N, C-alpha and C positions, 0 to 999 in steps of 0.2 A: 508576685507583687500585684496588688489589687489595682483596678482601673483608676480609682481616684488618686492613688499614690503615683501611678505612672503619669497621669495628667498633671498633678501638682509638681512632680519633679521636672517633667518636661517644661512646664510653664516657668518654673523657677530658673532653669538653665537659660531659656530663651529671654526671659525678662532681664536677667543679669547681663547676658551678652548684649542685649539691646541698650540697656542703660550705660554699660561700660563703653561700648562702641560709640554711642552718641556723645558721651562726655569726652572721650578721647578725641573725637573729630572736632568738637567745639574748642577744646583746649589747644589742640594742634593749630587750629585756625587762628586762635587768639595769640598763640606763641609766634606763629609766622608773621602776624601783623606787628607784634612787638619787635621782632628782629628787623622787619622792614623799616619801622620807625627809627630804630637805633641806627640802621645803616644810613637812612636819609640824614639823620642828625650828624652822624660821623662824616658823611660826605660834605655836608654844608660846612662843618668845622674845618675839614681838610681843605676845601676850596678857599675858605677865608685865610687859612695859614699860607697857602700857596700864593694868593694875591698879596698878602702882607709881605712875603719875602721879595716878590717882584717889585713892590712899591718901595721897600726899604733900599733895595739895590739901586733903583732909579734915583731916589732921593740922595743917597750918598754920592752917586756919580755926579749929579748936578751940584751938590754942595762942594765937592772937591774940584769941580771944573775940569774933570777928566773926560776923555772920550770913552774909556773903559776902565773898570776897576780891575785890579790885579786879583790873582787867585787867592792870595793871602788876605786881601781886603774883603773879598767875598766870603772867605771862611770865617773871618772875624765877625762880619755882618750876620752871617747865618747863625753863629754861636749865640750872639746877643739876642737875636730875634727869637730863636728857638727857645732859649732860656726864658724869655719874657712871655712866650705864648704856651708854655708847657701846661698851664692851668686848664687849657681846653682839651687836652688829651692825656692819656696815661703815659705815653712814651712817644718821642719824635726822633727821627733820624734822617740825615741828609747824606747822600752818597754821590761821588763823582767818579765815573768810570769804574764802579765796583768797589771803590775805597771809601771808608767812612770819613766824612768831613766833620760832622758834629752830631751829637745826640743828647737827649735830655730825658729825664723821668726814669722809670724803672728800666733796668737793663734788659729790655726785651729783645734788642737788636744786636746783642752781643753774639759772638760765635757759639754755636751749639743750640740756639733756639730754633733755627731753621725758618724764621719768618722772612728774612730777606731772600733766601733761596726759593721760598714758596711763591713769591710775587715777582712779576715782571712789569714794571711801571710803563704806562703808555704816555703818548705825547699830551693827551688831554685827560682830565679827571674821569670822564665817562669811558675812556679807553683803558683805564687802569684796572687793577684787580683788587678784590677784597677777599680775605679769608678769615675764618673763625678758628682760633686755636686755644687749647687748654694748656696753660703754663703755670706750674707751681700752684695748682689748685684753683686757679682763676681762669676765666674765659675772656678772651680779647677778640675784638673785631679790628683787623688790620687793613689799611687802605694805602695804596701806592700810586703815585703819578709822577710825571716828568715836569720839571720847572726849568724854563730857559732863563738863565742869569748870565748876562754879559756874553751872550752867544754860546754859552756852555750848558749842556743838558745835565741838570742835577736831578737825582732821584729822591723824591720826598716820601717818607714812610711815616704814618701815624697809627697809633694803636689806642683803642678805647676799651675800657673795662665794661663788659656787659654781663658780668657774673650774676647780678641781681635778677636779670631777665630769666636766666636758667634756674636760679634758685626759686623764683616765683613759680616757674613751670613745674618744678618738682613738688613744691608745696600744693599747687593746684591739683596735680595728679594724685597725690596722696589723699587730699581731701575728697577728690572725685571718687577714688576707690572706696573710701569709707562711706561717703554719701550713697554710692551705688549699692553697696552691701546693705545698708540700712533701708534704702528705698526698695531695693529688690526683695528684701525679706518682708517688708510691709505689704508690697504689692502681691507677693506670692501668698502671704497669709490671707489677704483679701480674696485672691483667686481661689485659694483652697476652700474658703467658706462658700464662695459662689459655685465652685465645682460640686461640693457636697450638696448644695441646695439643688443645683441643676440635675445631679445624678440621683437625687432621692426618689423620683418616680421610677428610674431604672432599677434601683434597689428594691422598691416595692414590687416591680414587675418580676424580678428574679425570685423574691420570696413567694409571690403568687404562683410562679411556675413550679417552684419546689413543692408548694402545698398541693398543687394539682397533680404533680408526679407522685405524691404520697396518698392520693385518692380523694382529696377535698376539691370536688369539681364545682362547688357552689361559689367559690371566691371569685371576685371580679376586681380588676384594676381600675382605680379612678382615672377617667380620661381627661387629664389636664396637663398643663406644661406646654412645651414647644410642639410644633406640628409633628415632628418625628416621633416624639414620645407619645403623643396622642395616637398616632398611627400604630405604634408598637403596642400600646395599651389596648387599642381596639382589636388588633390581631390576636393578642393573648386572650382577651375576653371571648372572641369568636372561637378560638381554639378550645377554651374551657367549656363553652356552651356546646360545641360540637362533640367534645369528649363526653360531656355529661349526657347529651342526647344519645350518643352511641352506647354509653354504659347503661342507660335506661333501657334501650332497645335490647342489649345483650341480656340484661336482667329479665326483661319480659320474655325473651326467647328461652332463657334458662327455665323460668317459671312455666312457660308453655310446654317445654319438653318434659319437665317434671310432671305436669298435669297429664300430658300425653302418656307418659310411662305408667303413672298411677292408674289412669283410666283404662289403658290397655290391659294392665294386670287384672283390674277389677272385671272388665268385660270378658276376658279370657277365663277368669276364675269361675264365674257363675255357671256357664254352660259345662265346663269341665267337671264342676262339682255335681251337677245334675247327672251327667253321663256316668261318672264314676259311681254315684250313689245308686242309680237304678240298675246299672250293670252288676254292681256288687250284690244287690238284692236278688237279681236273677241267678247269680252264681251261688249264693248261700242258701236262699229259700228253696226248699225241696218241693213243696206243694204250691204251685202257682197256677191259678185258673187262666183260661184262655183270654178272658177280658183283661185280667191284670197284666198278663204277658204282652197283650196288644197295647195296653196303655203305656207300660214301661218302654216297650220298643218304640212306640210313637214318640214318646218324650225324648228318648235317646237320639232318634233320627232327626227331630226338629232342632235339638240343641247342636247336633253335629252339623246340620245345614247352616245353623247360625255361626258356628265356628268357621265353616268353610267360607261363608260370605264375609265374615270379619277378616279372615286371613287374606282373602282375595283383595278386599279394599285396602288393607294395610300394605300389601305388596304393590298394588297400583299406586298408592299414595307415596310410597318410598321410592318408586322407580320413575316418577314423573320428571324429576330433575336430572336423572342420569340418562334417560332415553333420548336419543337424537331425533329431533323432529323431522318427519318426512313430509314436507309441505307440498301440497298439490292444489291446483285450482279446482274447486268443486262448486257447481251451481247450488244455490240455496235450496231450490226445489228438489233436487236429487237428494240432498242431505236430509231434508224434512221427510221425503218419501221413505228413505232407508230407516230413519228412526221410528217413523209411524208403523212400518212393517215389523220392526223388532219389538216394539212396545205393545203391539196389538194383543197378544195373549195375556200379558200381565194386566193391561187395562181392562180387558174383558172380564177377567176373574174378579176384579174390584168393582166392576159396574161403572166405570168412568170412561167418558168419550174424549177423544183428542181431536181438536180442530186446528188447522194450520192456515196461515195467511202470510204470503211472501211476495217479493218482487223478483225481477229477473237479475238478481245480483249474483256475484261469484265471490266465494271466500277462498283465501289461500291459507289452508290449515292442514294439520296432521289429521287425516280422516278418522283413524281409530280413536285417538285421544278426544277428538271433538265429538264423535258419537258417544263416547263415555260421558263427556260433559253433559250433553243433551239427555242421555239416558238417566243420569242421576238427578238432574233438575226435574224432569218429567216424573220420575219415580217418586221423588219427594212430594211433588204437587199432588200426585195421585193418592199417596198415603194420607195427606192432610185433607183431602176432599171427600165429602159424603157420597154415598152411592147414588148414581144417576146424575151426577154433576158433570161439568165439562172443563177440561184443561186446554188452554190456548197456547199454541206455539206460533209466535208472530215475528216476522222480520220487517224492520222499518229502517228509514234513513233519518238520522238526526245530526244536524250541523256537519254534513258531509261525510259521516261515518256510519257504518252499519250497526244496528242494535238488534240483538235477538232477545225476545222476551218470552218467559214462561209464566202464564197467568193462571191462577186458580181462585176459587171462591170457597176455600176451606176455612180451617180454624184460625189461620193467621198466626202472627207472632207478636209478643210484647216487645217494647223498645229495647229492653236489656237483652232479650234473646236475639234481636236483629244485630246488635253490636257484636255478639259473641257467636253468631251462627256459623262462621267459618272456622271456629276452633275445633280441632280434632276431638272427638268423643263428647262434645258438648251437646246435651239434650235437655230441653226445658222440662219435658215430662218423660222421665226415663222409663217408667212402666209402660206407657203407651207406645213409646218408640221401640222398646224391646218387643212388645207384643206385635208391632207391625213389621218386625224384622230389621229394624234400623240399629246402627251403632254410633251414630253421630259423626260419620266420616264422609258422607256424600258431599256436603258443601265445602268441606276442607279440600277434598279432591278437586272439586270444580274450581275453587279459587286458585289452586296450583296450576291447573290446566290453562286457565285464563292468563295467569301471569306468564307462563311459558309462551303463550301466543301473543304477548304484548297487549292483551285485552284487560278490561276492568269489569269486575263483578259488582253489581249494585243490587241491594235488597230493599224493596219497599213492601211494607206489610202493615196491615191494620188488624188488630186482634179481633177474632170472631167474624171477620169480613173477607179475608183472603190475602194472598201474597202475590207480588209480582217480582220476579228476578230478571234483571236485565244484564246482558253481556255486551259491553261497548267495545267495538273493534273496528279496524279499517277493512276496506273491501276493494277488490280489484275492479277496474272499470267494466261495466256490463257490456256484453257483445251487442245487445239490442236495447232500444229505448225502454226505460223502466215503465212497466204497466202493472198496476196493482191487480192481483187476482182476488176474486171474491171469496168469502168464507164458503166452506163446503156446504154448510147448512143452507146457503142461499143459491146454490147451483141448481139448474134444471136437472131432471133425472137423467137425460141423455148425456149432459155434460159430466154429471157425477159418475156415470158409468165409464166414460172415457178417462176420467181422472184416476179411477181405480184406487189403489192403495195409497197413492201419493197425497190424496186430499184428506183422508180420514181413516183413523183406526179406532175402534171402540170395543 
């Protein structure tokens, strides 16, 4: 059963119960008031009859000039008076010591009706009793009291027909049931319409969720209606937007992996083709001069080196996420000195100088991975720099965190290249990159290492003017007050000698 059906059915049941209960309580109250009025009227008539009997007895005694009337005279007086006053009641009976003296009207006080046995008259009307009995299809209100006539206690019984009160009650109940059904049906129909209107945004939300589940992440639910429905619509829209964003990211990751696989296949294919080609020539060709053999062997060796470098970069790139970081606190000066010593032979062959500038800061990093990060950044800067130029490795503090910068004055990068520089195998000038021994993996590896350390890689570059790559990261508190060290080029000869390899490698 659907929600709107459950709500409508539940509303119908409760509305019907509320209407029927309200009408029943109102009718019962009205019926009780009617019975009370009938009882008051009957009591008044009973009191009047009792007083009339007493007055007639006194009148007859005075008229006869007797001290007391006899029992027979009282019986005759009662008979005439009861017969005369029968119009005020449906039935009247007078008893003396349990024996019927006289009666009038319907035979309600005859043996078998049980009215006399049901009542015990009191000495006063308010001490008497009243009962309501159904006799022969009619309803009667019976009142009993004691009347003193000539020192004798007579029991006076009167019965009044109140059948019309009960008949009116039954008619009102039947009309109330009919009216309740009609009103309940009308109110339920109106509530059904209101429920459908109120639940329409929920229906739209369900349809939107189904569409999102089927892959349509662009749908949004209109945020209107009650506060709860607006909150629900906002949550669904946020969910759809989040799913859409994640789906876009997954699609980008899938595209990136496809490009990675395609680029890797291409990069591996080129040197393998050269190696196989020249090796096949050496195997098939019988007459090969020394110069040709040297050229072929040189080509095979260079391409093999390229394959070795490519495989090493791929292995390192693939293992950065799986290797557990071994973080240790390393002074920036020591880190710079180690990388300067490692890079010195490579930079010397390319005719590029390395200058360092740092403060007395301490980094908490994985030493080997971080040296690989700096190696790749400086190696890329050296490849992009002309012979005789300088590459700067600088540590500074910005907004309370450490920033490592690698600065060159090389060919720079175009804006589109800056945006895609960390993609694996991306190279703006493939021919130049391959000639320099690159495969487009260095910055991708650097970006992964930064991410593992909770750092952020930022690239700033101006085409034909140079590039600055910044690594934003946190730093442990220094052991001594920070004091900027001057550039190596500005040191005095004695100071430069003491600094040794830590200051400069060229």
